[in-house]
C-alpha positions in Angstrom: 0.3 84.2 161.8 -1.8 82.2 164.3 -3.1 84.5 167.1 -1.3 83.9 170.4 -3.3 83.4 173.5 -2.1 84.0 177.1 -0.6 80.8 178.6 -2.3 78.9 181.4 -0.8 76.8 184.2 -1.2 73.6 182.2 1.0 75.1 179.4 4.1 75.0 181.6 6.9 72.6 180.8 8.6 71.1 183.9 7.6 74.2 185.9 8.7 76.7 183.3 5.8 78.9 182.2 5.6 80.5 178.8 3.9 83.8 178.2 2.0 82.8 175.1 0.5 79.7 173.4 0.0 79.2 169.6 -2.2 76.5 168.1 -1.8 76.6 164.3 -4.4 74.7 162.3 -2.3 74.3 159.2 1.4 73.9 158.4 1.3 77.4 156.7 0.1 78.9 160.0 2.8 77.1 161.9 5.4 78.5 159.4 4.1 82.0 160.0 4.1 81.5 163.8 7.8 80.4 163.6 8.7 83.4 161.5 7.0 85.7 164.0 8.9 84.1 166.9 12.2 84.5 165.0 11.4 88.1 164.2 10.8 88.8 167.9 13.5 86.4 169.1 11.1 84.5 171.2 12.1 81.2 172.8 9.8 78.4 171.6 9.0 74.8 172.7 6.6 72.4 170.9 4.0 70.2 172.6 1.9 67.4 171.1 0.0 65.2 173.4 2.3 66.0 176.3 3.0 62.4 177.1 6.8 62.7 177.3 7.3 66.3 178.5 9.1 64.9 181.6 12.0 63.6 179.5 15.1 65.7 179.7 15.7 69.0 181.6 13.4 72.0 182.2 13.8 74.7 179.5 16.2 77.5 180.4 13.5 80.0 179.5 10.3 80.1 177.5 8.2 82.7 175.7 5.9 80.6 173.4 4.6 77.1 173.5 3.4 75.9 170.0 0.8 73.2 170.3 0.5 70.8 167.3 -2.8 69.2 168.2 -4.6 70.8 165.3 -2.1 69.5 162.8 -3.7 66.1 162.8 -4.3 64.9 159.2 -3.2 61.8 157.3 -1.6 63.6 154.4 -1.0 60.5 152.3 -1.4 56.8 152.7 -0.2 54.4 150.0 -1.2 50.9 151.1 0.5 49.2 148.2 3.8 50.9 149.0 3.3 50.5 152.7 4.0 54.2 153.4 2.1 56.9 155.3 2.6 60.6 155.6 1.1 62.1 158.7 1.0 65.5 160.3 2.9 65.9 163.6 -0.1 66.4 165.8 -2.0 63.3 164.8 -2.4 60.9 167.8 -0.9 57.4 167.3 -4.2 55.6 168.0 -6.0 57.6 165.4 -3.3 56.9 162.8 -3.5 53.2 163.7 -7.2 53.1 163.2 -6.8 54.6 159.8 -4.1 52.1 158.9 -6.0 49.1 160.3 -8.8 49.6 157.8 -6.2 48.6 155.2 -4.7 45.7 157.3 -1.6 47.7 158.2 0.0 49.4 161.3 2.9 51.6 162.3 5.0 49.2 164.3 5.6 51.6 167.2 3.8 51.0 170.5 4.6 53.6 173.1 2.1 54.1 175.9 -0.7 56.6 175.9 -1.5 55.9 172.2 -4.7 58.0 172.3 -2.6 61.1 173.3 0.9 60.5 172.0 1.3 62.3 168.7 3.3 61.4 165.6 5.7 64.3 166.0 6.0 63.8 169.8 6.9 60.2 169.4 9.7 61.1 167.0 10.9 64.0 169.1 11.0 61.9 172.3 12.1 58.7 170.6 9.2 56.9 172.3 8.8 53.2 171.8 7.4 50.1 173.4 8.1 46.3 173.7 7.9 45.7 169.9 11.2 47.5 169.6 12.7 44.0 169.8 11.7 43.3 166.2 10.9 46.7 164.7 13.3 49.0 166.4 12.4 52.6 167.2 11.2 55.6 165.1 14.8 55.9 163.8 14.2 52.5 162.0 10.8 53.3 160.6 11.0 56.9 159.6 11.9 57.5 155.9 11.0 61.2 155.5 10.3 64.3 157.5 9.3 67.9 157.0 10.2 70.6 159.5 10.3 74.3 160.1 13.6 75.8 161.1 14.1 78.3 163.8 14.0 81.1 161.2 10.7 79.9 159.8 12.2 78.2 156.7 10.7 74.9 155.7 13.0 72.0 155.0 12.5 68.4 154.1 14.6 65.3 154.1 14.3 61.6 153.2 11.4 60.1 151.3 9.0 62.2 149.4 11.7 64.9 149.1 11.0 68.2 147.5 13.9 70.1 149.1 16.7 68.4 151.0 19.0 69.7 153.7 22.4 68.8 152.3 24.8 66.9 154.5 22.2 65.7 157.1 20.1 62.6 157.5 17.4 64.9 158.6 14.7 62.3 159.6 16.9 60.3 161.9 18.6 63.5 163.2 15.3 64.6 164.6 14.5 61.3 166.4 15.0 62.1 170.1 15.8 65.7 169.6 13.1 67.0 172.0 12.2 70.0 169.7 15.7 71.5 170.0 16.3 71.5 166.2 13.0 72.6 164.7 9.3 72.1 164.5 8.3 68.7 163.0 5.3 69.2 160.7 4.9 65.9 158.8 6.5 62.5 159.1 6.7 59.7 156.5 6.9 56.2 157.9 7.2 52.7 156.4 4.4 50.4 157.5 3.9 46.7 158.4 0.9 44.3 157.9 -1.3 43.7 160.9 -0.4 40.3 162.4 -2.8 37.5 161.9 -1.9 35.9 165.2 0.0 36.6 168.4 1.3 34.4 171.2 3.1 35.2 174.4 5.2 32.7 176.4 6.7 33.4 179.8 9.3 32.0 182.2 8.7 32.5 185.9 11.4 33.9 188.1 14.4 33.6 185.7 17.8 34.8 186.7 19.6 37.4 184.5 21.9 34.7 183.2 18.9 32.6 182.2 17.3 35.5 180.4 20.5 36.0 178.5 20.6 32.3 177.6 17.0 32.5 176.2 18.0 35.4 173.9 21.1 33.5 172.7 19.0 30.4 172.1 16.4 32.5 170.2 19.1 33.9 167.9 20.8 30.6 167.4 17.5 28.9 166.5 16.7 31.9 164.1 13.4 32.6 165.8 11.9 36.0 165.2 10.2 37.4 168.4 8.2 40.6 168.2 9.0 41.4 171.9 11.3 40.0 174.5 11.2 41.6 178.0 12.3 40.8 181.5 9.7 42.2 183.8 10.6 42.8 187.5 7.9 43.7 190.1 6.4 42.9 193.4 5.9 39.2 192.4 9.5 38.7 191.3 10.9 38.7 187.7 9.3 37.1 184.7 10.5 36.8 181.1 8.0 37.3 178.3 8.5 36.4 174.6 5.9 37.4 172.1 5.6 36.1 168.5 3.4 37.8 165.9 2.6 37.0 162.3 0.7 34.4 160.3 -1.0 31.7 162.4 1.0 28.7 161.2 4.3 30.6 161.6 3.4 31.8 165.2 2.5 28.2 166.2 5.7 26.9 164.8 7.8 29.4 166.7 5.9 28.7 169.9 6.6 24.9 169.5 10.2 25.5 168.7 10.8 27.8 171.7 9.0 25.3 174.0 11.4 22.6 172.7 14.4 24.7 173.7 13.2 24.6 177.3 14.8 21.3 178.5 18.3 22.2 177.3 18.0 25.6 179.0 16.6 24.1 182.2 13.5 26.3 181.9 9.8 25.8 181.3 8.0 28.1 178.9 4.3 28.7 179.6 2.0 29.7 176.8 -0.4 32.4 178.1 -4.0 32.6 177.0 -5.4 35.8 175.6 -6.3 37.3 179.0 -3.0 36.2 180.5 -1.0 37.8 177.7 -3.0 41.0 177.9 -2.3 41.1 181.7 1.5 40.5 181.2 1.9 43.4 178.7 -0.3 45.6 180.8 2.2 45.1 183.6 4.9 46.1 181.2 2.9 49.3 180.5 3.0 50.0 184.3 6.8 50.2 184.2 6.4 52.9 181.6 3.6 55.0 183.0 3.3 54.5 186.8 5.1 56.2 189.6 6.1 59.8 190.3 9.7 59.0 189.2 10.3 57.2 185.9 13.5 56.5 184.1 14.8 55.1 180.9 17.6 52.5 181.0 20.1 51.4 178.4 22.9 48.9 178.5 24.4 46.2 176.3 22.0 43.3 176.0 24.6 40.8 177.1 24.8 42.6 180.5 21.3 41.8 181.6 22.4 40.0 184.8 24.4 43.1 185.8 21.5 45.4 184.9 19.2 43.4 187.2 21.6 43.5 190.1 23.2 46.9 189.7 20.3 49.0 188.4 16.9 47.3 188.6 17.5 46.2 192.2 18.4 49.7 193.6 15.6 51.3 191.6 12.8 48.9 192.7 14.0 49.4 196.2 14.8 53.1 196.4 11.9 54.3 194.3 9.3 52.4 196.3 7.1 49.6 195.1 6.9 49.6 191.3 7.8 47.8 188.1 10.9 47.7 186.0 11.5 46.2 182.6 14.5 45.4 180.5 14.7 44.1 176.9 17.6 41.6 176.9 17.4 41.5 173.1 17.6 45.3 172.4 19.2 46.5 175.6 16.6 49.1 176.7 14.3 49.3 179.6 12.2 51.4 182.0 11.6 51.7 185.7 9.2 53.6 187.9 8.0 54.1 191.4 6.7 56.7 193.9 9.4 57.2 196.6 8.4 58.4 200.1 11.8 59.9 200.6 13.6 62.2 198.1 17.0 61.5 199.4 16.6 57.7 199.1 15.3 58.1 195.6 18.2 60.3 194.5 20.6 57.8 196.0 19.0 54.9 194.2 19.1 56.8 190.9 22.7 57.6 191.3 23.6 54.0 192.2 21.7 52.7 189.2 23.3 55.3 186.9 26.8 54.4 188.0 26.1 50.8 187.4 24.8 51.3 183.9 27.5 53.8 182.9 30.1 51.2 184.1 28.5 48.7 181.7 28.6 51.3 178.8 24.9 52.2 179.3 22.9 55.2 180.5 20.0 56.3 182.7 17.8 59.3 181.9 14.8 60.8 183.7 11.5 60.4 182.1 9.5 62.0 184.9 10.3 63.3 188.4 9.0 65.8 190.9 11.1 69.0 191.4 12.8 67.7 194.5 14.3 64.8 192.7 15.3 66.9 189.7 17.1 69.3 192.0 19.3 66.5 193.3 19.7 64.4 190.1 20.8 65.5 186.7 18.2 64.4 184.1 20.9 63.3 181.5 24.1 62.7 183.4 27.5 63.3 182.0 27.5 64.4 178.3 28.4 61.8 175.8 31.7 61.8 173.7 29.7 63.2 170.8 28.6 66.3 172.7 30.6 68.8 170.6 29.1 67.4 167.4 25.7 67.8 169.0 26.5 71.4 169.8 27.6 72.2 166.3 24.4 70.7 164.9 22.3 72.8 167.3 24.3 75.9 166.2 23.6 75.1 162.6 19.9 74.6 163.0 19.2 77.1 165.8 22.0 79.6 165.9 20.3 81.8 168.5 19.5 78.9 170.8 15.8 79.8 170.9 14.2 76.3 170.5 13.6 74.4 173.7 16.7 75.9 175.2 18.4 73.7 177.8 16.1 70.7 177.4 18.7 68.4 175.8 21.8 66.7 177.1 24.7 69.1 178.0 22.3 72.0 178.3 21.6 72.2 174.5 
């Protein structure tokens, strides 16, 4: 078993301090650590790069934090099969550098790529603007190995040695926040690096116009890599990014520009520096501000999202940025409020608006005062009893990241 060291202040999760920290250097050491924690009935949480620790609720209690940073190997890469197997603690940027040498990439682009780890990205369901085309980790993961609460190793999906019967184990772990087990390795399908990229923007579109652009893109059978409506101090702007082979990208740019007159819109093609600046502003919506939230709503409701959620958030959270993907129906907002009460009121208004649309709002980061007045998850979903049964099956003693997930799971 990996020796445990006394925890430091930086090992706390949302203000909850563990007693001990483990940093296994191999999967075998991680297994032994998990067995020791099971024997002593210790409550355990898992930390990779720490980029999404603000998601969800504080743990109900904590004895051990298991850090995965030393589990950072590329176990297997098969360029011809477009598959990679990576250990959970490998940072995304390091993985991308390895893959780029073979002209490939993992089509996930959450922020903080130098710190965000493979296991953490899966556990937090982290993603970026390329979700439009490639989806989330749920769409790219094909296999997973994990250690159960009792220290037993299980595997599911691709490269299977032993399966957990009855569960789609890889997808089940996406967004689970470490409440079901310790992810040790993940198998992903890969995509080729694009030869070319182009970003087109529309200045100050309405929500209805953004929706019309998405409808036109679909009807024209165009294939954008990213579509985002970005709201900030300078007003809203819509960005559409195409990636792929050079001739194909140029053709899609020309076709989208040709749709402009019928939509009553002008599409501007950004140069390299302009495109980089646009997507950097998108990154700000993910990473800036003391309070940050994730938004979800039906893509067709983009106008209502702007009015009922983005408007209150950009006002109540102080100057900041918000973004919403009118193709996939997901977004983010952030700001640093000067008044806790106003921030909580804005969050509640935005949540009520999104829930009325069939969507949701969850906290990604917030100071203690805001967390005290605003539930990180909101009302449990209709599937909460199924979730509780799964938790009981994987972690019957409730020792893994207790209380972190929706409904106090």
